[in-house]
Structure formats: C-alpha cells, structure tokens
C-alpha positions in Angstrom: 3.8 12.1 -33.1 1.1 14.7 -33.5 1.0 18.1 -31.2 -1.7 16.5 -29.0 1.1 13.7 -28.1 3.7 16.4 -27.3 1.0 18.4 -24.8 0.1 15.1 -23.2 3.6 14.0 -22.8 4.6 17.3 -21.2 1.6 17.6 -19.1 1.9 14.2 -17.6 5.9 14.8 -16.7 4.6 18.0 -15.3 2.3 16.2 -13.1 4.5 13.6 -12.1 7.3 16.2 -10.8 4.2 18.1 -9.1 3.2 14.2 -7.4 6.7 13.3 -6.5 7.1 16.8 -4.7 4.0 15.8 -2.8 3.3 19.4 -2.4 -0.1 18.8 -4.2 -2.6 16.4 -4.0 -3.1 14.1 -6.8 -6.9 14.4 -7.0 -6.1 18.2 -8.0 -3.3 17.5 -10.4 -5.7 14.7 -12.1 -8.7 17.1 -12.2 -6.3 19.7 -13.7 -5.3 17.9 -16.2 -8.3 16.2 -17.3 -9.8 19.9 -17.8 -6.4 20.8 -19.6 -7.0 17.8 -22.2 -10.9 18.5 -22.4 -10.7 22.0 -23.4 -8.0 20.9 -25.9 -10.5 18.6 -27.3 -8.0 15.9 -27.0 -11.1 13.9 -25.3 -14.5 14.9 -25.7 -17.4 15.5 -23.0 -18.6 11.6 -23.2 -15.1 10.5 -22.6 -14.0 13.0 -20.0 -16.7 12.1 -17.5 -17.1 8.8 -18.1 -14.9 7.6 -15.2 -17.2 9.1 -12.8 -19.7 6.7 -14.0 -17.7 3.7 -14.0 -18.7 0.7 -11.6 -15.3 0.6 -10.0 -15.8 3.9 -8.7 -19.2 2.9 -7.6 -17.8 0.1 -5.7 -15.2 1.7 -4.0 -17.6 4.6 -2.7 -19.9 1.7 -1.5 -17.2 0.0 0.5 -16.0 2.8 2.3 -19.4 3.1 3.6 -20.0 -0.6 4.3 -16.8 -1.0 6.3 -16.9 2.1 8.5 -19.0 0.3 11.0 -16.5 -2.6 11.1 -13.4 -0.3 11.5 -14.8 0.9 14.9 -16.4 -2.5 15.7 -15.9 -3.5 19.6 -15.5 -7.3 18.8 -12.5 -6.7 16.4 -10.8 -4.8 19.4 -11.7 -7.7 21.5 -10.3 -10.2 19.2 -7.0 -8.6 18.8 -7.1 -8.4 22.4 -7.4 -11.9 23.3 -5.0 -12.8 20.4 -2.1 -10.8 22.0 -2.9 -11.9 25.8 -0.2 -13.6 27.4 1.6 -14.5 24.2 5.2 -15.0 23.2 6.4 -11.7 21.0 6.8 -13.7 18.2 4.1 -15.9 18.2 1.6 -13.0 18.6 3.4 -11.4 15.5 2.5 -14.3 13.3 -1.1 -14.2 14.7 -1.8 -10.6 14.4 -0.1 -10.5 11.1 -2.2 -13.2 9.8 -5.6 -12.0 10.9 -4.7 -8.5 9.3 -4.0 -9.7 6.4 -6.9 -12.1 5.9 -8.9 -8.9 7.1 -7.1 -6.4 4.8 -8.4 -8.7 1.8 -11.7 -7.4 2.2 -11.4 -4.3 4.5 -9.9 -1.0 3.9 -6.7 -1.4 5.5 -6.3 2.4 6.7 -9.6 2.2 9.4 -7.8 -1.5 10.3 -4.2 -0.3 11.0 -6.1 2.8 12.9 -7.9 0.8 15.1 -5.0 -1.5 15.9 -2.1 1.4 16.6 -3.4 1.9 20.0 -4.2 -1.8 21.1 -0.5 -2.7 19.9 1.0 0.4 21.9 -0.9 -0.7 24.7 0.0 -4.6 24.4 3.8 -3.7 24.1 3.5 -1.5 27.1 2.0 -3.8 29.4 4.3 -7.1 28.3 7.4 -5.1 27.6 7.7 -5.3 24.3 9.1 -3.2 21.6 6.0 -1.5 19.8 8.5 -0.1 17.0 9.3 -4.0 16.2 5.6 -4.6 16.0 3.9 -1.6 14.2 5.7 -2.0 10.8 5.1 -5.5 10.3 1.5 -5.0 10.9 1.3 -2.4 8.4 3.6 -4.7 6.0 1.0 -7.5 6.4 -2.0 -5.0 5.7 -0.5 -4.2 2.4 0.3 -7.8 1.3 -3.3 -8.7 2.3 -4.8 -6.2 0.5 -3.4 -8.2 -2.6 -4.9 -11.2 -2.0 -8.6 -10.2 -3.8 -9.6 -7.6 -6.4 -11.0 -5.9 -4.0 -8.5 -5.7 -1.1 -7.3 -2.3 -2.1 -8.6 0.8 -4.2 -5.5 0.2 -6.3 -6.6 -3.2 -7.5 -10.4 -1.8 -8.3 -8.9 0.9 -10.5 -6.9 -1.3 -12.7 -9.7 -3.6 -13.0 -12.1 -1.2 -13.9 -9.6 0.2 -17.0 -9.2 -3.1 -18.5 -11.1 -3.7 -21.8 -12.7 -6.6 -20.3 -12.8 -6.9 -16.4 -13.3 -10.8 -16.5 -9.7 -11.1 -17.6 -8.9 -12.0 -13.7 -11.1 -13.5 -11.6 -11.6 -12.6 -7.7 -8.5 -14.5 -6.1 -6.4 -14.9 -9.1 -3.8 -12.4 -7.6 -3.7 -14.6 -4.4 -1.8 -17.2 -6.2 1.4 -14.7 -6.1 0.5 -12.4 -2.9 -0.3 -15.5 -0.8 3.3 -17.0 -1.1 4.6 -13.5 -0.9 2.8 -13.2 2.6 4.2 -16.6 3.9 7.6 -15.5 2.8 7.2 -12.4 5.0 6.1 -14.0 8.0 9.3 -15.9 7.8 11.6 -13.2 6.8 9.7 -11.3 9.9 10.6 -14.0 12.3 14.2 -14.3 11.9 14.8 -10.8 11.0 12.5 -8.6 13.3 15.8 -7.4 15.2 16.6 -5.3 11.8 13.8 -2.9 13.3 14.9 -0.5 16.0 13.9 -0.3 19.7 12.6 3.4 20.2 9.0 4.0 21.7 6.5 2.6 23.6 8.5 -0.4 25.1 10.5 -1.5 28.0 10.6 2.2 29.1 7.4 4.4 28.8 9.6 7.5 29.0 11.1 6.7 25.7 7.9 7.4 24.1 8.5 11.1 24.1 7.0 14.3 22.4 8.2 17.9 22.4 6.1 20.1 24.3 7.0 23.9 25.8 5.9 24.4 29.6 5.8 27.7 31.2 5.9 27.5 35.2 4.0 29.8 37.2 6.2 29.5 40.3 9.9 30.2 40.5 11.3 26.3 40.0 14.4 24.4 40.7 15.5 21.7 37.8 15.5 19.2 40.6 11.6 20.1 41.0 11.3 20.2 37.5 12.6 16.8 36.7 10.7 15.1 39.8 7.4 16.9 38.5 7.5 15.4 35.1 9.2 12.4 35.8 12.3 13.1 33.1 16.1 13.4 33.5 18.5 16.2 32.4 18.6 15.0 28.9 15.0 15.4 28.6 15.4 19.1 28.8 15.8 20.5 25.6 16.3 24.3 26.3 14.6 27.4 26.6 12.2 28.6 24.1 12.4 32.2 23.1 11.1 33.9 20.1 10.0 30.9 18.5 13.4 29.4 18.6 15.2 26.8 21.2 18.1 28.0 22.9 20.0 25.2 24.0 21.8 25.9 27.0 22.3 24.0 30.7 19.7 25.8 32.5 20.3 26.1 36.5 17.3 27.5 37.5 13.6 28.3 36.2 12.0 31.6 36.9 8.5 32.3 36.9 7.3 32.5 33.3 10.4 31.3 31.7 9.3 28.7 28.6 11.3 25.5 28.3 11.1 22.9 25.8 10.8 19.3 27.2 10.7 15.8 25.8 8.1 13.8 27.6 5.4 11.1 27.4 1.9 12.0 26.3 0.5 11.1 29.9 2.7 13.6 31.4 1.5 16.1 28.8 -2.1 15.3 29.8 -1.0 15.7 33.6 0.2 19.3 32.8 -3.6 19.9 32.1 -4.2 19.3 36.1 -1.0 21.2 37.5 -1.7 24.3 39.0 2.1 25.1 39.0 2.6 25.1 35.0 0.6 25.9 31.9 1.6 24.8 28.5 2.5 28.0 25.9 -0.2 29.6 24.5 -2.7 27.2 25.6 -3.5 28.4 29.2 -5.4 26.0 31.8 -8.5 28.0 32.5 -8.8 28.4 28.5 -8.9 24.8 28.3 -11.1 24.3 31.2 -13.8 26.8 30.3 -13.9 25.4 26.7 -14.2 21.5 27.8 -11.7 20.6 25.4 -10.7 16.7 24.6 -6.9 15.6 24.4 -6.6 13.7 21.1 -3.6 12.2 19.4 -3.6 12.4 16.0 -1.3 11.7 12.5 -1.9 14.2 9.8 -2.9 12.9 6.6 -2.8 14.6 3.3 -2.6 18.3 3.5 -0.3 20.8 2.3 2.5 22.1 4.9 1.4 24.7 7.1 2.5 26.5 10.3 1.5 25.8 13.6 -0.9 29.1 13.8 -2.7 28.2 10.6 -3.3 24.7 11.3 -4.8 25.4 14.7 -6.9 28.1 13.1 -8.2 25.7 10.3 -9.0 22.8 12.6 -9.8 24.7 15.7 -7.4 23.1 17.8 -4.6 23.9 20.1 -1.2 21.9 19.1 0.0 21.0 22.9 3.1 18.7 21.6 4.4 16.9 18.5 6.9 14.2 17.7 9.5 17.0 16.2 10.4 20.0 17.3 9.1 22.3 14.7 6.5 25.0 13.8 5.5 23.3 10.5 2.8 20.7 10.4 3.2 18.6 7.5 1.6 15.1 5.9 2.6 12.5 8.7 3.0 14.5 11.7 2.2 13.2 14.7 0.6 15.8 17.3 -1.0 15.7 20.5 -3.8 18.5 20.5 -6.8 19.7 22.1 -10.1 20.7 20.6 -13.8 20.3 21.0 -16.1 17.4 21.2 -17.1 17.9 17.7 -13.8 17.6 16.0 -13.6 13.4 16.1 -17.5 13.7 14.3 -16.0 15.9 11.6 -12.8 14.8 10.6 -12.5 11.1 11.4 -12.3 9.1 8.2 -11.2 12.4 6.1 -8.1 12.6 4.2 -6.8 15.6 6.3 -6.0 12.8 9.1 -5.0 9.3 9.0 -5.5 8.7 12.8 -7.3 10.4 15.5 -7.2 8.5 18.9 -8.7 10.0 22.3 -5.6 8.0 24.2 -6.7 4.1 23.6 -10.6 5.5 24.1 -11.6 4.9 20.4 -15.3 5.4 19.9 -16.6 1.8 19.5 -19.8 0.0 18.7 -21.3 -3.5 19.5 -23.3 -4.0 16.1 -23.6 -7.6 14.7 -25.4 -6.7 12.0 -22.7 -5.0 10.0 -20.3 -8.1 10.3 -23.0 -10.2 8.9 -23.9 -8.1 5.9 -20.4 -7.5 5.0 -19.6 -11.6 5.0 -22.6 -12.2 2.7 -21.5 -9.4 0.3 -18.1 -11.0 0.2 -19.4 -14.4 -0.1 -21.8 -13.5 -3.0 -19.1 -11.3 -4.6 -16.4 -14.5 -4.5 -19.0 -16.8 -5.7 -19.8 -14.6 -8.8 -23.2 -14.3 -8.6 -23.4 -10.4 -8.2 -20.6 -8.1 -9.2 -18.7 -6.3 -6.2 -20.4 -2.8 -7.1 -24.0 -4.4 -7.1 -23.6 -6.3 -3.8 -21.8 -3.5 -2.1 -24.4 -1.4 -3.1 -27.3 -3.7 -1.7 -25.3 -4.0 1.6 -25.5 -0.1 1.8 -28.9 0.0 1.2 -29.5 -2.5 4.2 -27.3 -0.6 6.6 -29.6 2.5 5.4 -32.5 0.6 6.1 -31.7 -0.8 9.5 -30.5 2.5 10.5 -27.0 1.4 11.5 -25.7 4.3 9.7 -27.6 7.4 8.0 -27.1 9.0 5.0 -25.4 12.0 6.3 -22.9 10.2 8.1 -22.3 7.8 4.7 -21.6 11.1 2.8 -19.1 12.1 5.4 -17.3 8.5 5.3 -16.7 8.4 1.3 -13.1 9.3 0.2 -13.9 12.3 -2.3 -10.5 12.7 -2.9 -9.8 9.4 -3.9 -12.8 9.2 -6.0 -12.0 12.3 -7.9 -8.5 10.8 -8.7 -10.4 8.0 -10.2 -12.9 9.3 -12.1 -10.0 12.0 -13.5 -8.0 9.0 -14.2 -10.1 7.5 -17.0 -10.2 10.7 -19.0 -6.5 11.0 -18.5 -6.2 7.4 -19.9 -8.5 8.2 -22.6 -6.3 11.1 -23.7 -3.1 9.1 -23.5 -5.0 6.7 -25.9 -6.3 9.4 -28.3 -3.2 11.4 -28.7 -0.9 7.9 -29.3 1.4 9.1 -26.1 0.7 5.4 -24.4 1.3 3.6 -27.7 4.4 5.4 -28.4 5.4 4.7 -24.4 4.3 1.0 -25.1 6.1 1.1 -28.6 9.6 2.5 -27.0 9.4 -0.3 -24.4 8.8 -2.7 -26.5 12.0 -1.8 -28.7 14.4 -1.2 -25.4 13.2 -4.6 -24.2 13.3 -6.8 -27.4 11.7 -10.3 -26.0 8.4 -10.2 -24.4 9.7 -11.3 -20.8 12.2 -8.4 -20.8 9.3 -6.0 -21.5 7.6 -7.6 -18.8 10.0 -6.8 -16.2 10.6 -3.2 -17.3 7.1 -2.4 -17.0 7.4 -3.9 -13.4 10.5 -2.1 -12.6 9.2 1.3 -13.9 5.8 0.7 -11.3 7.7 -0.3 -8.5 10.0 2.7 -8.4 7.0 5.0 -8.9 4.5 3.5 -6.3 7.6 4.6 -4.0 7.4 7.9 -5.2 3.8 8.9 -5.6 0.2 7.6 -4.8 0.0 3.9 -5.6 -3.4 4.9 -6.9 -1.9 7.6 -9.4 0.5 4.7 -10.6 -2.3 2.6 -11.1 -3.9 5.1 -13.5 -0.8 5.6 -15.5 0.4 2.5 -16.1 -2.7 0.1 -17.0 -3.2 2.0 -20.0 0.4 1.6 -21.3 0.3 -1.9 -20.2 -2.9 -2.6 -22.3 -1.0 -0.8 -25.4 2.1 -3.0 -24.6 0.2 -6.4 -24.8 -2.0 -5.1 -27.9 1.1 -4.3 -29.6 2.9 -7.4 -29.0 0.0 -9.8 -29.0 0.6 -10.9 -25.4 -2.0 -11.9 -22.8 -3.1 -9.4 -20.7 -3.5 -11.3 -17.5 0.2 -11.9 -16.5 0.7 -8.2 -16.9 -2.6 -7.1 -14.8 -1.6 -9.1 -12.0 2.2 -8.4 -11.9 1.1 -4.7 -12.1 -1.5 -5.3 -9.3 1.3 -6.5 -7.0 4.1 -3.8 -8.1 1.6 -0.9 -7.4 0.6 -2.0 -4.0 4.4 -3.0 -3.2 5.4 0.5 -1.1 7.6 -0.8 1.3 10.7 1.6 1.1 9.1 4.6 2.2 6.5 5.9 4.4 4.9 8.0 1.7 3.5 5.6 -0.8 0.9 4.1 1.8 -1.3 5.7 4.3 -0.8 2.5 6.6 2.7 3.3 6.7 2.3 7.1 7.7 -0.1 6.1 10.5 2.7 4.0 12.3 5.7 6.1 11.6 4.7 8.5 14.4 3.5 5.7 16.7 6.5 3.8 16.1 9.0 6.5 16.3 10.4 5.5 13.0 13.0 7.3 10.7 13.0 7.2 7.0 16.1 4.8 6.8 14.2 2.2 9.0 11.8 1.9 6.1 14.6 1.1 3.8 16.7 -1.5 6.0 13.5 -3.6 7.1 11.6 -2.9 3.9 14.4 -3.3 1.0 14.2 -7.1 1.4 10.2 -7.3 1.4 10.5 -5.0 -1.8 13.0 -7.5 -3.3 10.5 -10.6 -2.4 7.6 -8.7 -3.9 9.2 -7.6 -7.4 10.5 -11.0 -7.3 7.2 -12.8 -7.2 5.9 -10.4 -9.5 8.0 -11.5 -12.3 6.5 -15.1 -11.9 3.1 -13.7 -13.1 4.5 -13.5 -16.7 4.1 -16.9 -16.9 0.3 -17.2 -15.5 
C-alpha cells in the first residue's frame, strides 16, 4: 500500500473516533477530511467537488422543501386524531404505525414524528394509555417505513448516488424485504409491547415531570407548597444552593429560598401567573415585559454547553428540563421561554429536533402541496421522471403558487446533511484513489472466504456502525467498500446494495443513530436501556432479513 493509503486509513480511523464520541458533527469531520485529501492531491479539484453537483444531493434538498408544507398540515393532524379516537390501545397502534410507515416511505420521517409526538401524548393522557408504550413503536415504524422506497431516507439516496450505475436498483426493490420486516414488527409489537416501561404522560399526568427551581416570594409551609403545585413530598428534590442541589428534608420555606421540584409542564406554565412564586433567574416581571412564549424543545445536533451559554446563543430562558443538570446536550428535553421569532428562526434546523408550543403547533390548511407531492411520487415511481427532476419541478410549483417563498425554502434545507453528502463523494474517491477501499474489500474477502460469508461480514460491520455514528456517515463510508468487494469477487451488486440500505437504517438499540429516536426519548421518558430491551429483537429481525438480500 502506498503512503496515500496509510494517510487515508489513519484519517478515516481518527474521524470514526470523533464520530463515535459525538462531540463533533459529521459534516465538519467530513469537510476537514476532504480538504485534507484535496490539499495532499489524493483527490483533484474535479473529484473533490463532484459530490456538490450530484443529483442525489439536489434530490434531497428539493425533497426537504417539497415536504415542508406537509409536515405542519392540519389535514394530517385531523387524520391521526380520527385514527386514535375511541380506539382500543393495540388497534390504535397498528393503525398509526401503518400510516406512519406508508408516509415515511415518501416523507422525511423527522418532521412526521415531530408532528405526531404531541398528538400521541394528548391522546394518551385523555384515554389513560401510556405514551411511553406508544412513542417508541411509532419511531421504529417511521424508520422501517423509510426503507420501503429509494427516497424514504436520505441514507438510501446517498447510497444510490454513489453507485456506478443508478439503475441497479428500482424504486420499490428494497420493499421486498422491508415490507415483511414491517409486518413482523407489527406482530412483535402487538405481543411484546409490555417490554416498554410505563413512565410518562399515562395513567397519572403528574408522572410527566420536569425539574424546575422555584423561589417563593413569601414564607411558605411545605403543605402550602404541595397544595400549590399538586405534588407529593417525593417531588421535592431539595434546596438549590450555589449551583448545586442539597437533598434534605425541608420543614419550612423562607422567602427567596430556592427549591428544586419535580412537576408537570402545566404546573410550570402556571408558575408564570402565580404572584407567590418565581422561577430562578427568570422573574415574572421580565417575562411579561418581553411577551415571551412557552415552548417545549428537544435539543438537536449541538455540542455540549452550559445553561448560560445556551440561553445566550438562542436568546431564551430555560425554565426546566427532564434531567437535573446545568449542562445542555444533544437529546435534552427542555421547557423554555423566548420571543415569538424563535419558532421561525430555529424550526427545521439541526439545532432542534422538536419545537412545540404545547400542542399548539403552527398548522396550515393547504391542499395543493398534498396534490403536488402525490404527483411527484407517482411520476417518479412510474419511471417517467427521475426523483431530482420531478422534485425540483414540484418545488417550482410551490414557488409559483406562493405556497412557500424562496427565503423560507433557504431556511428549510438541511445544509449540514448536504455538506456531509457532498463531502462523502470526495472521501469515497480518496478511498478509491489511495487503494484503501480496495484493500479493506480484499481483507474482508480473505477473512470471509465464500461470497455469503463476505456478505454477512459487511452487514455486521454496517449494523454495528449505524448504532454508533450517523447512518448517513455509515452509508458514505460503506458504499465504496461494498462496490469494491463486488468488483473483486465478481458478484452482483444489487443484493449488497439492498442489504446495505437495510443495515444502515437499522438503528434500533440506541437513541443516537436516528433523529426520530432522540425526539421521542424525552417525551416518552425513555432511558438508554429501554432502547436495548425493546429494540434488540427488532435489530435481530432487521439483520436476519438483510441477509436474505444476498439471494436477490
């Protein structure tokens, strides 16, 4: 192996370590790697920039804009309300999971789960069903549903874009395996849903708790405090002193003592209107003066930061959080106060996976976007137009009909994802030019021996990586290796590609590999171990079916 191969190998290993640590975004790691390879002339200018003109990247950008009016469409909201109304718990799950899977085959599943989460929580509260036994199945259904088509996930589009011939696989070819996987998943969830915990938003609303630091403006007894907030003694965590919680039995509260409580979101909202209390570092007078709005948010792909830094960056006050900590990190669920521009600025950005105005999500009643999207999907599925051509045409109609403006469209597009995809092409070319992908493929071939064992090894590697790092990053790294394996062993590429799509998307045992899993983590009150308990079986099912792709 030449020196270029060792440089690329070391760089990829270092990048993988950073991706696993989740301290740096995949887009920054990929950009730095691409620039590194470009400056060392391992790739030339044409190869380094080829990914940014790739039609797959154009398709993803267009689809983000195309589905935006649908993600906040009132008719979808009404549809799910009707599906859930007066239904048996398990029957409701089957119906909603099926609809979610079908929609996820054509829509970005992240805004879909954003839309559904407050609906499911409200439905669970009214009908006394545990939302913690509803939300994770919905997330998994959206992931499996995304595997039904070539455009169901950005991961699928990345893989297809990196193929030497993109007609190797048809629009619905992957559904041969993902369809049965979804049916088996429904059966599994029907009989084993009780594996999931009962924690939040269920038989007693009080269980849906946040930590909040409150100061009484007058001397208060403990009984008065319990009555004011409808809580029990167990919900008094302790006194908040010098940035730390002092856990102790409290007999009486003196004026301006700061106490940490566990209360539900509605009570936190009521604190803002109580004259006897104020939330620490967030006085009521200041709130009323600045006309702030009460939001629940799930923090997205950001680096860990302190509470003060977070509040300054996003111009907000953190009222409460699911965890008793002053650190804000990816996946944190917070209650914040901010101005009325917050939603418009940060909605549909990577910084937040969900922004909810307490079940008052901004909705639209447009019918034309639904019709345009349906036409785009039908034309693409029929083979008349390519996805990038039909999607861009659909976006043009949204502009012409003034359903969405160009300024709004520029805010909607996920540039972090596009940067990751654009850089991945140059990195894949660097792997090819340096011979590293061929060497890895050759090593896997020697370890495996026969073609089926080689196939199994590639699926195992992919299944492991997709739980540790972003599934889009895994797709970019593994596609070139799979292509080289097939070339070296003269094996058909189609089965490897379908297996790779299933394995890249099969993030079921950690909340980190897929955005939808992070969105429902806080709302469902899930712990890391809950994903393992419930998701391990789904992971094994997905892995087993991915092996069937070898015979296609």
